[in-house]
MOPAC internal coordinates of N, CA, C and O (Angstrom, degrees):
PM7 1SCF
backbone

  N    0.0000 0     0.00 0     0.00 0    0    0    0
  C    1.4652 1     0.00 0     0.00 0    1    0    0
  C    1.5342 1   108.16 1     0.00 0    2    1    0
  O    1.2310 1   120.50 1   -45.59 1    3    2    1
  N    1.3364 1   116.66 1   134.41 1    3    2    1
  C    1.4956 1   118.43 1  -178.49 1    5    3    2
  C    1.5216 1   110.82 1   -67.82 1    6    5    3
  O    1.2310 1   119.47 1   -31.09 1    7    6    5
  N    1.3117 1   118.62 1   148.91 1    7    6    5
  C    1.4701 1   121.68 1  -178.40 1    9    7    6
  C    1.5180 1   113.91 1   -57.84 1   10    9    7
  O    1.2310 1   120.27 1   142.69 1   11   10    9
  N    1.3425 1   117.10 1   -37.31 1   11   10    9
  C    1.4542 1   121.44 1  -178.19 1   13   11   10
  C    1.5443 1   109.38 1   -62.70 1   14   13   11
  O    1.2310 1   119.57 1   137.37 1   15   14   13
  N    1.2746 1   118.43 1   -42.63 1   15   14   13
  C    1.4790 1   121.65 1  -178.86 1   17   15   14
  C    1.5150 1   109.33 1   -67.01 1   18   17   15
  O    1.2310 1   119.83 1   142.49 1   19   18   17
  N    1.3154 1   117.93 1   -37.51 1   19   18   17
  C    1.4384 1   120.04 1   178.23 1   21   19   18
  C    1.5271 1   111.77 1   -65.93 1   22   21   19
  O    1.2310 1   120.58 1   138.17 1   23   22   21
  N    1.3170 1   116.49 1   -41.83 1   23   22   21
  C    1.4650 1   121.89 1   177.97 1   25   23   22
  C    1.5258 1   110.11 1   -61.35 1   26   25   23
  O    1.2310 1   120.68 1   135.64 1   27   26   25
  N    1.3130 1   116.30 1   -44.36 1   27   26   25
  C    1.4636 1   120.95 1   179.57 1   29   27   26
  C    1.5003 1   111.97 1   -62.86 1   30   29   27
  O    1.2310 1   120.18 1   138.19 1   31   30   29
  N    1.3159 1   117.26 1   -41.81 1   31   30   29
  C    1.4749 1   120.38 1   177.59 1   33   31   30
  C    1.5147 1   112.05 1   -65.09 1   34   33   31
  O    1.2310 1   120.85 1   139.85 1   35   34   33
  N    1.3299 1   115.98 1   -40.15 1   35   34   33
  C    1.4727 1   119.11 1   179.25 1   37   35   34
  C    1.5157 1   109.43 1   -65.93 1   38   37   35
  O    1.2310 1   119.36 1   136.75 1   39   38   37
  N    1.3198 1   118.82 1   -43.25 1   39   38   37
  C    1.4784 1   121.18 1   178.60 1   41   39   38
  C    1.5188 1   110.59 1   -62.15 1   42   41   39
  O    1.2310 1   120.55 1   140.22 1   43   42   41
  N    1.3151 1   116.55 1   -39.78 1   43   42   41
  C    1.4756 1   121.03 1   177.87 1   45   43   42
  C    1.5116 1   111.05 1   -62.57 1   46   45   43
  O    1.2310 1   120.70 1   135.59 1   47   46   45
  N    1.3355 1   116.27 1   -44.41 1   47   46   45
  C    1.4518 1   121.75 1   177.80 1   49   47   46
  C    1.5432 1   111.13 1   -63.39 1   50   49   47
  O    1.2310 1   120.65 1   138.27 1   51   50   49
  N    1.3303 1   116.36 1   -41.73 1   51   50   49
  C    1.4698 1   119.52 1  -179.66 1   53   51   50
  C    1.5230 1   110.66 1   -62.88 1   54   53   51
  O    1.2310 1   120.00 1   139.24 1   55   54   53
  N    1.3356 1   117.61 1   -40.76 1   55   54   53
  C    1.4747 1   121.12 1  -179.62 1   57   55   54
  C    1.5392 1   109.16 1   -67.66 1   58   57   55
  O    1.2310 1   120.46 1   141.39 1   59   58   57
  N    1.3103 1   116.73 1   -38.61 1   59   58   57
  C    1.4779 1   119.93 1   178.02 1   61   59   58
  C    1.5323 1   110.55 1   -64.59 1   62   61   59
  O    1.2310 1   121.24 1   136.12 1   63   62   61
  N    1.3194 1   115.24 1   -43.88 1   63   62   61
  C    1.4774 1   120.18 1   179.99 1   65   63   62
  C    1.5339 1   109.42 1   -63.43 1   66   65   63
  O    1.2310 1   119.89 1   140.62 1   67   66   65
  N    1.3364 1   117.82 1   -39.38 1   67   66   65
  C    1.4502 1   122.04 1   178.65 1   69   67   66
  C    1.5487 1   110.11 1   -60.44 1   70   69   67
  O    1.2310 1   121.19 1   136.03 1   71   70   69
  N    1.3060 1   115.33 1   -43.97 1   71   70   69
  C    1.4879 1   120.66 1   178.94 1   73   71   70
  C    1.5090 1   110.23 1   -65.73 1   74   73   71
  O    1.2310 1   120.86 1   137.80 1   75   74   73
  N    1.3428 1   115.95 1   -42.20 1   75   74   73
  C    1.4645 1   119.64 1   179.75 1   77   75   74
  C    1.5268 1   112.19 1   -67.04 1   78   77   75
  O    1.2310 1   120.11 1   146.73 1   79   78   77
  N    1.3316 1   117.39 1   -33.27 1   79   78   77
  C    1.4579 1   119.85 1   177.89 1   81   79   78
  C    1.5184 1   112.37 1   -67.54 1   82   81   79
  O    1.2310 1   119.93 1   157.31 1   83   82   81
  N    1.3146 1   117.74 1   -22.69 1   83   82   81
  C    1.4692 1   121.58 1   179.80 1   85   83   82
  C    1.5570 1   111.19 1   -83.01 1   86   85   83
  O    1.2310 1   120.32 1   162.05 1   87   86   85
  N    1.2872 1   117.00 1   -17.95 1   87   86   85
  C    1.4906 1   120.64 1  -176.76 1   89   87   86
  C    1.5378 1   114.73 1   -58.38 1   90   89   87
  O    1.2310 1   119.13 1   133.70 1   91   90   89
  N    1.3550 1   119.26 1   -46.30 1   91   90   89
  C    1.4864 1   117.59 1  -178.45 1   93   91   90
  C    1.5258 1   112.14 1   -58.96 1   94   93   91
  O    1.2310 1   120.09 1   140.14 1   95   94   93
  N    1.3408 1   117.43 1   -39.86 1   95   94   93
  C    1.4790 1   118.61 1   177.03 1   97   95   94
  C    1.5017 1   112.91 1   -65.44 1   98   97   95
  O    1.2310 1   121.39 1   140.33 1   99   98   97
  N    1.3314 1   114.95 1   -39.67 1   99   98   97
  C    1.4778 1   118.41 1   177.58 1  101   99   98
  C    1.5355 1   111.99 1   -66.20 1  102  101   99
  O    1.2310 1   121.22 1   141.10 1  103  102  101
  N    1.3131 1   115.27 1   -38.90 1  103  102  101
  C    1.5086 1   119.21 1   176.53 1  105  103  102
  C    1.4840 1   111.22 1   -65.45 1  106  105  103
  O    1.2310 1   119.40 1   140.97 1  107  106  105
  N    1.3499 1   118.74 1   -39.03 1  107  106  105
  C    1.4482 1   120.88 1   178.27 1  109  107  106
  C    1.5382 1   110.93 1   -64.78 1  110  109  107
  O    1.2310 1   120.77 1   138.65 1  111  110  109
  N    1.3272 1   116.13 1   -41.35 1  111  110  109
  C    1.4483 1   121.13 1   178.53 1  113  111  110
  C    1.5515 1   109.94 1   -64.16 1  114  113  111
  O    1.2310 1   120.77 1   138.13 1  115  114  113
  N    1.3151 1   116.14 1   -41.87 1  115  114  113
  C    1.4482 1   120.91 1   179.26 1  117  115  114
  C    1.5516 1   111.07 1   -64.11 1  118  117  115
  O    1.2310 1   121.16 1   136.91 1  119  118  117
  N    1.3175 1   115.39 1   -43.09 1  119  118  117
  C    1.4718 1   120.47 1   178.99 1  121  119  118
  C    1.5417 1   109.38 1   -61.81 1  122  121  119
  O    1.2310 1   119.74 1   139.37 1  123  122  121
  N    1.3006 1   118.10 1   -40.63 1  123  122  121
  C    1.4671 1   121.91 1   178.38 1  125  123  122
  C    1.5361 1   110.35 1   -62.86 1  126  125  123
  O    1.2310 1   120.78 1   134.50 1  127  126  125
  N    1.3392 1   116.12 1   -45.50 1  127  126  125
  C    1.4665 1   120.10 1  -179.58 1  129  127  126
  C    1.5543 1   110.04 1   -62.34 1  130  129  127
  O    1.2310 1   120.97 1   139.46 1  131  130  129
  N    1.3085 1   115.76 1   -40.54 1  131  130  129
  C    1.4776 1   117.48 1  -179.82 1  133  131  130
  C    1.5251 1   110.44 1   -66.89 1  134  133  131
  O    1.2310 1   120.90 1   140.62 1  135  134  133
  N    1.3333 1   115.88 1   -39.38 1  135  134  133
  C    1.4741 1   119.28 1   177.42 1  137  135  134
  C    1.5195 1   111.25 1   -62.75 1  138  137  135
  O    1.2310 1   119.97 1   136.37 1  139  138  137
  N    1.3259 1   117.66 1   -43.63 1  139  138  137
  C    1.4675 1   120.68 1   177.46 1  141  139  138
  C    1.5015 1   111.31 1   -63.57 1  142  141  139
  O    1.2310 1   120.09 1   139.21 1  143  142  141
  N    1.3178 1   117.44 1   -40.79 1  143  142  141
  C    1.4573 1   120.63 1   178.75 1  145  143  142
  C    1.5165 1   110.74 1   -62.99 1  146  145  143
  O    1.2310 1   120.71 1   138.91 1  147  146  145
  N    1.3001 1   116.25 1   -41.09 1  147  146  145
  C    1.5108 1   119.52 1   179.47 1  149  147  146
  C    1.5102 1   109.57 1   -61.35 1  150  149  147
  O    1.2310 1   119.80 1   138.34 1  151  150  149
  N    1.3219 1   117.98 1   -41.66 1  151  150  149
  C    1.4598 1   122.28 1   179.15 1  153  151  150
  C    1.5394 1   110.63 1   -63.63 1  154  153  151
  O    1.2310 1   120.57 1   137.30 1  155  154  153
  N    1.3363 1   116.51 1   -42.70 1  155  154  153
  C    1.4612 1   121.44 1   179.06 1  157  155  154
  C    1.5349 1   110.19 1   -64.44 1  158  157  155
  O    1.2310 1   120.25 1   138.11 1  159  158  157
  N    1.3088 1   117.13 1   -41.89 1  159  158  157
  C    1.4847 1   121.45 1   179.55 1  161  159  158
  C    1.5115 1   108.47 1   -63.70 1  162  161  159
  O    1.2310 1   120.03 1   134.63 1  163  162  161
  N    1.3313 1   117.55 1   -45.37 1  163  162  161
  C    1.4607 1   120.30 1   179.00 1  165  163  162
  C    1.5393 1   110.69 1   -57.63 1  166  165  163
  O    1.2310 1   121.17 1   132.52 1  167  166  165
  N    1.2955 1   115.36 1   -47.48 1  167  166  165
  C    1.4849 1   120.45 1  -179.52 1  169  167  166
  C    1.5553 1   110.53 1   -60.49 1  170  169  167
  O    1.2310 1   120.67 1   136.65 1  171  170  169
  N    1.2991 1   116.33 1   -43.35 1  171  170  169
  C    1.4914 1   120.57 1   179.62 1  173  171  170
  C    1.4967 1   110.84 1   -65.00 1  174  173  171
  O    1.2310 1   120.01 1   135.50 1  175  174  173
  N    1.3495 1   117.60 1   -44.50 1  175  174  173
  C    1.4658 1   120.28 1   179.79 1  177  175  174
  C    1.5412 1   109.79 1   -63.14 1  178  177  175
  O    1.2310 1   120.81 1   141.15 1  179  178  177
  N    1.3230 1   116.05 1   -38.85 1  179  178  177
  C    1.4627 1   119.07 1   177.70 1  181  179  178
  C    1.5108 1   111.58 1   -63.54 1  182  181  179
  O    1.2310 1   120.81 1   138.01 1  183  182  181
  N    1.3254 1   116.06 1   -41.99 1  183  182  181
  C    1.4651 1   120.43 1   178.18 1  185  183  182
  C    1.5351 1   111.07 1   -64.63 1  186  185  183
  O    1.2310 1   120.41 1   137.64 1  187  186  185
  N    1.3131 1   116.83 1   -42.36 1  187  186  185
  C    1.4801 1   119.98 1   178.66 1  189  187  186
  C    1.5211 1   109.17 1   -64.30 1  190  189  187
  O    1.2310 1   120.27 1   137.56 1  191  190  189
  N    1.3308 1   117.09 1   -42.44 1  191  190  189
  C    1.4906 1   121.32 1   179.40 1  193  191  190
  C    1.5095 1   109.29 1   -59.29 1  194  193  191
  O    1.2310 1   120.44 1   135.40 1  195  194  193
  N    1.3282 1   116.77 1   -44.60 1  195  194  193
  C    1.4797 1   120.98 1   179.52 1  197  195  194
  C    1.5143 1   111.00 1   -62.17 1  198  197  195
  O    1.2310 1   120.83 1   137.56 1  199  198  197
  N    1.3282 1   116.01 1   -42.44 1  199  198  197
  C    1.4852 1   119.35 1   178.70 1  201  199  198
  C    1.5200 1   111.71 1   -64.29 1  202  201  199
  O    1.2310 1   120.63 1   139.20 1  203  202  201
  N    1.3268 1   116.40 1   -40.80 1  203  202  201
  C    1.4550 1   120.67 1   179.74 1  205  203  202
  C    1.5058 1   108.77 1   -63.99 1  206  205  203
  O    1.2310 1   119.96 1   134.52 1  207  206  205
  N    1.3136 1   117.69 1   -45.48 1  207  206  205
  C    1.4843 1   120.82 1  -179.70 1  209  207  206
  C    1.5503 1   110.52 1   -61.12 1  210  209  207
  O    1.2310 1   120.48 1   138.70 1  211  210  209
  N    1.3237 1   116.69 1   -41.30 1  211  210  209
  C    1.4735 1   119.29 1   177.25 1  213  211  210
  C    1.4968 1   110.54 1   -64.74 1  214  213  211
  O    1.2310 1   119.76 1   139.42 1  215  214  213
  N    1.3462 1   118.07 1   -40.58 1  215  214  213
  C    1.4423 1   122.08 1   178.14 1  217  215  214
  C    1.5186 1   111.67 1   -64.09 1  218  217  215
  O    1.2310 1   120.29 1   140.93 1  219  218  217
  N    1.3416 1   117.06 1   -39.07 1  219  218  217
  C    1.4515 1   121.38 1   177.73 1  221  219  218
  C    1.5199 1   110.33 1   -62.51 1  222  221  219
  O    1.2310 1   120.70 1   136.18 1  223  222  221
  N    1.3120 1   116.27 1   -43.82 1  223  222  221
  C    1.4655 1   120.41 1  -178.76 1  225  223  222
  C    1.5090 1   110.01 1   -64.71 1  226  225  223
  O    1.2310 1   120.36 1   138.67 1  227  226  225
  N    1.3057 1   116.92 1   -41.33 1  227  226  225
  C    1.4771 1   121.96 1   178.21 1  229  227  226
  C    1.5205 1   110.01 1   -63.17 1  230  229  227
  O    1.2310 1   120.59 1   135.27 1  231  230  229
  N    1.3132 1   116.48 1   -44.73 1  231  230  229
  C    1.4615 1   120.67 1   179.67 1  233  231  230
  C    1.5277 1   110.65 1   -61.83 1  234  233  231
  O    1.2310 1   120.56 1   136.30 1  235  234  233
  N    1.3123 1   116.53 1   -43.70 1  235  234  233
  C    1.4787 1   120.46 1   177.72 1  237  235  234
  C    1.5318 1   110.92 1   -60.75 1  238  237  235
  O    1.2310 1   120.29 1   138.91 1  239  238  237
  N    1.3526 1   117.05 1   -41.09 1  239  238  237
  C    1.4482 1   120.29 1  -179.08 1  241  239  238
  C    1.5238 1   109.74 1   -65.10 1  242  241  239
  O    1.2310 1   120.58 1   133.46 1  243  242  241
  N    1.3365 1   116.49 1   -46.54 1  243  242  241
  C    1.4489 1   119.66 1  -179.02 1  245  243  242
  C    1.5328 1   111.88 1   -62.27 1  246  245  243
  O    1.2310 1   121.32 1   134.25 1  247  246  245
  N    1.3368 1   115.08 1   -45.75 1  247  246  245
  C    1.4664 1   119.07 1   178.29 1  249  247  246
  C    1.5207 1   111.16 1   -60.78 1  250  249  247
  O    1.2310 1   120.40 1   136.43 1  251  250  249
  N    1.3189 1   116.83 1   -43.57 1  251  250  249
  C    1.4653 1   120.74 1   178.53 1  253  251  250
  C    1.5166 1   110.69 1   -58.48 1  254  253  251
  O    1.2310 1   120.12 1   134.05 1  255  254  253
  N    1.3137 1   117.37 1   -45.95 1  255  254  253
  C    1.4667 1   121.61 1   177.97 1  257  255  254
  C    1.5174 1   113.13 1   -61.75 1  258  257  255
  O    1.2310 1   121.86 1   137.98 1  259  258  257
  N    1.3472 1   114.05 1   -42.02 1  259  258  257
  C    1.4519 1   119.48 1  -179.97 1  261  259  258
  C    1.5384 1   111.37 1   -67.39 1  262  261  259
  O    1.2310 1   120.88 1   141.30 1  263  262  261
  N    1.3191 1   115.92 1   -38.70 1  263  262  261
  C    1.4774 1   119.31 1   178.82 1  265  263  262
  C    1.5205 1   109.19 1   -67.50 1  266  265  263
  O    1.2310 1   119.72 1   139.04 1  267  266  265
  N    1.3165 1   118.14 1   -40.96 1  267  266  265
  C    1.4807 1   119.75 1   177.87 1  269  267  266
  C    1.5149 1   110.74 1   -61.13 1  270  269  267
  O    1.2310 1   120.51 1   136.41 1  271  270  269
  N    1.3280 1   116.62 1   -43.59 1  271  270  269
  C    1.4633 1   121.76 1  -179.57 1  273  271  270
  C    1.5644 1   107.59 1   -63.42 1  274  273  271
  O    1.2310 1   120.36 1   136.72 1  275  274  273
  N    1.3052 1   116.92 1   -43.28 1  275  274  273
  C    1.4580 1   120.91 1   179.72 1  277  275  274
  C    1.5147 1   110.80 1   -64.68 1  278  277  275
  O    1.2310 1   119.97 1   140.82 1  279  278  277
  N    1.3304 1   117.66 1   -39.18 1  279  278  277
  C    1.4638 1   121.87 1   177.85 1  281  279  278
  C    1.5395 1   110.50 1   -61.80 1  282  281  279
  O    1.2310 1   121.48 1   134.85 1  283  282  281
  N    1.3279 1   114.78 1   -45.15 1  283  282  281
  C    1.4758 1   118.15 1  -179.83 1  285  283  282
  C    1.5322 1   111.54 1   -64.13 1  286  285  283
  O    1.2310 1   120.81 1   140.59 1  287  286  285
  N    1.3136 1   116.06 1   -39.41 1  287  286  285
  C    1.4632 1   119.92 1   179.07 1  289  287  286
  C    1.5390 1   109.54 1   -66.85 1  290  289  287
  O    1.2310 1   120.75 1   138.56 1  291  290  289
  N    1.3264 1   116.17 1   -41.44 1  291  290  289
  C    1.4688 1   119.81 1   178.63 1  293  291  290
  C    1.5111 1   111.41 1   -63.11 1  294  293  291
  O    1.2310 1   120.69 1   137.94 1  295  294  293
  N    1.3228 1   116.28 1   -42.06 1  295  294  293
  C    1.4932 1   120.07 1   177.18 1  297  295  294
  C    1.5325 1   110.56 1   -62.39 1  298  297  295
  O    1.2310 1   120.43 1   139.66 1  299  298  297
  N    1.3139 1   116.79 1   -40.34 1  299  298  297
  C    1.4876 1   121.28 1   179.37 1  301  299  298
  C    1.5245 1   109.46 1   -62.18 1  302  301  299
  O    1.2310 1   120.65 1   133.77 1  303  302  301
  N    1.3363 1   116.36 1   -46.23 1  303  302  301
  C    1.4898 1   119.20 1   179.96 1  305  303  302
  C    1.5391 1   110.52 1   -66.95 1  306  305  303
  O    1.2310 1   120.02 1   142.08 1  307  306  305
  N    1.3031 1   117.56 1   -37.92 1  307  306  305
  C    1.4621 1   121.70 1   177.31 1  309  307  306
  C    1.5396 1   109.70 1   -61.85 1  310  309  307
  O    1.2310 1   120.27 1   136.80 1  311  310  309
  N    1.3574 1   117.09 1   -43.20 1  311  310  309
  C    1.4583 1   119.43 1   178.24 1  313  311  310
  C    1.5131 1   111.39 1   -61.42 1  314  313  311
  O    1.2310 1   120.29 1   136.73 1  315  314  313
  N    1.3345 1   117.04 1   -43.27 1  315  314  313
  C    1.4503 1   122.65 1  -179.48 1  317  315  314
  C    1.5652 1   108.07 1   -61.31 1  318  317  315
  O    1.2310 1   120.58 1   129.91 1  319  318  317
  N    1.3504 1   116.50 1   -50.09 1  319  318  317
  C    1.4447 1   118.99 1  -179.48 1  321  319  318
  C    1.5245 1   112.26 1   -62.32 1  322  321  319
  O    1.2310 1   120.52 1   142.00 1  323  322  321
  N    1.3334 1   116.61 1   -38.00 1  323  322  321
  C    1.4599 1   120.83 1   178.06 1  325  323  322
  C    1.5296 1   111.02 1   -63.64 1  326  325  323
  O    1.2310 1   120.49 1   133.35 1  327  326  325
  N    1.3129 1   116.66 1   -46.65 1  327  326  325
  C    1.4617 1   120.32 1   177.85 1  329  327  326
  C    1.5320 1   111.08 1   -61.86 1  330  329  327
  O    1.2310 1   120.67 1   140.40 1  331  330  329
  N    1.3361 1   116.33 1   -39.60 1  331  330  329
  C    1.4565 1   120.52 1   179.05 1  333  331  330
  C    1.5408 1   110.09 1   -64.49 1  334  333  331
  O    1.2310 1   120.56 1   136.84 1  335  334  333
  N    1.3210 1   116.53 1   -43.16 1  335  334  333
  C    1.4668 1   121.99 1   178.31 1  337  335  334
  C    1.5321 1   110.00 1   -61.61 1  338  337  335
  O    1.2310 1   120.32 1   134.59 1  339  338  337
  N    1.3170 1   117.00 1   -45.41 1  339  338  337
  C    1.4681 1   119.93 1  -179.76 1  341  339  338
  C    1.5328 1   109.11 1   -63.21 1  342  341  339
  O    1.2310 1   119.95 1   139.81 1  343  342  341
  N    1.3326 1   117.69 1   -40.19 1  343  342  341
  C    1.4600 1   120.27 1   179.08 1  345  343  342
  C    1.5260 1   110.72 1   -63.91 1  346  345  343
  O    1.2310 1   119.88 1   137.64 1  347  346  345
  N    1.2707 1   117.83 1   -42.36 1  347  346  345
  C    1.4594 1   121.70 1   179.34 1  349  347  346
  C    1.5372 1   111.88 1   -65.71 1  350  349  347
  O    1.2310 1   121.28 1   139.33 1  351  350  349
  N    1.3384 1   115.16 1   -40.67 1  351  350  349
  C    1.4622 1   119.07 1   176.76 1  353  351  350
  C    1.4940 1   110.35 1   -63.64 1  354  353  351
  O    1.2310 1   119.77 1   139.87 1  355  354  353
  N    1.3292 1   118.04 1   -40.13 1  355  354  353
  C    1.4600 1   120.91 1   178.09 1  357  355  354
  C    1.5291 1   111.71 1   -64.81 1  358  357  355
  O    1.2310 1   120.76 1   140.44 1  359  358  357
  N    1.3383 1   116.15 1   -39.56 1  359  358  357
  C    1.4842 1   120.58 1   176.80 1  361  359  358
  C    1.5034 1   109.82 1   -64.23 1  362  361  359
  O    1.2310 1   120.31 1   136.26 1  363  362  361
  N    1.3180 1   117.01 1   -43.74 1  363  362  361
  C    1.5044 1   119.69 1   179.89 1  365  363  362
  C    1.5158 1   109.80 1   -62.06 1  366  365  363
  O    1.2310 1   120.81 1   134.54 1  367  366  365
  N    1.3172 1   116.06 1   -45.46 1  367  366  365
  C    1.4867 1   119.88 1  -179.67 1  369  367  366
  C    1.5172 1   110.51 1   -62.29 1  370  369  367
  O    1.2310 1   120.87 1   139.05 1  371  370  369
  N    1.3499 1   115.94 1   -40.95 1  371  370  369
  C    1.4616 1   119.35 1   179.79 1  373  371  370
  C    1.5284 1   109.98 1   -64.36 1  374  373  371
  O    1.2310 1   120.37 1   141.23 1  375  374  373
  N    1.3335 1   116.90 1   -38.77 1  375  374  373
  C    1.4670 1   120.75 1   177.92 1  377  375  374
  C    1.5174 1   110.46 1   -65.92 1  378  377  375
  O    1.2310 1   119.63 1   141.35 1  379  378  377
  N    1.2781 1   118.31 1   -38.65 1  379  378  377
  C    1.4809 1   121.01 1  -179.57 1  381  379  378
  C    1.5378 1   110.12 1   -67.24 1  382  381  379
  O    1.2310 1   120.46 1   141.00 1  383  382  381
  N    1.3001 1   116.73 1   -39.00 1  383  382  381
  C    1.4793 1   121.73 1  -179.75 1  385  383  382
  C    1.5261 1   109.37 1   -65.33 1  386  385  383
  O    1.2310 1   120.20 1   139.42 1  387  386  385
  N    1.3298 1   117.22 1   -40.58 1  387  386  385
  C    1.4645 1   122.07 1  -179.71 1  389  387  386
  C    1.5262 1   109.82 1   -64.92 1  390  389  387
  O    1.2310 1   120.08 1   139.11 1  391  390  389
  N    1.3157 1   117.45 1   -40.89 1  391  390  389
  C    1.4645 1   121.45 1  -179.93 1  393  391  390
  C    1.5423 1   110.44 1   -65.55 1  394  393  391
  O    1.2310 1   120.99 1   140.98 1  395  394  393
  N    1.2783 1   115.72 1   -39.02 1  395  394  393
  C    1.4964 1   118.87 1  -179.01 1  397  395  394
  C    1.5230 1   109.35 1   -67.44 1  398  397  395
  O    1.2310 1   120.12 1   141.84 1  399  398  397
  N    1.2853 1   117.38 1   -38.16 1  399  398  397
  C    1.4444 1   120.30 1  -179.91 1  401  399  398
  C    1.5315 1   110.39 1   -66.84 1  402  401  399
  O    1.2310 1   119.92 1   143.04 1  403  402  401
  N    1.3565 1   117.75 1   -36.96 1  403  402  401
  C    1.4774 1   120.83 1  -176.63 1  405  403  402
  C    1.5124 1   110.77 1   -74.20 1  406  405  403
  O    1.2310 1   119.63 1   152.41 1  407  406  405
  N    1.3220 1   118.32 1   -27.59 1  407  406  405
  C    1.4567 1   120.81 1  -177.40 1  409  407  406
  C    1.5160 1   109.20 1   -69.85 1  410  409  407
  O    1.2310 1   120.08 1   -46.11 1  411  410  409
  N    1.3964 1   117.44 1   133.89 1  411  410  409
  C    1.4768 1   121.09 1  -178.56 1  413  411  410
  C    1.4780 1   114.05 1   -72.98 1  414  413  411
  O    1.2310 1   120.10 1   180.00 1  415  414  413

């Protein structure tokens, strides 16, 4: 093998070895970045979960208040309808009594 080819192959191997020697450090840096990203994602998910829980509680409170208001309104309308029905029944009964008195 000519000396020039051997020198070129050795230089190529040295450059490859240099690149390979840098890999452990790069892998360690990458592992650290992944670990930090996982912690950030956990924190964000936790924050989102807390916000959702607070929103759920607020929604329940609003719905509970609206249902109570609707119940009160329904009871009010039911009372009005009940009083109206009682009044109509009284009028019908009064009309029946008057007819009976008029009949010979």
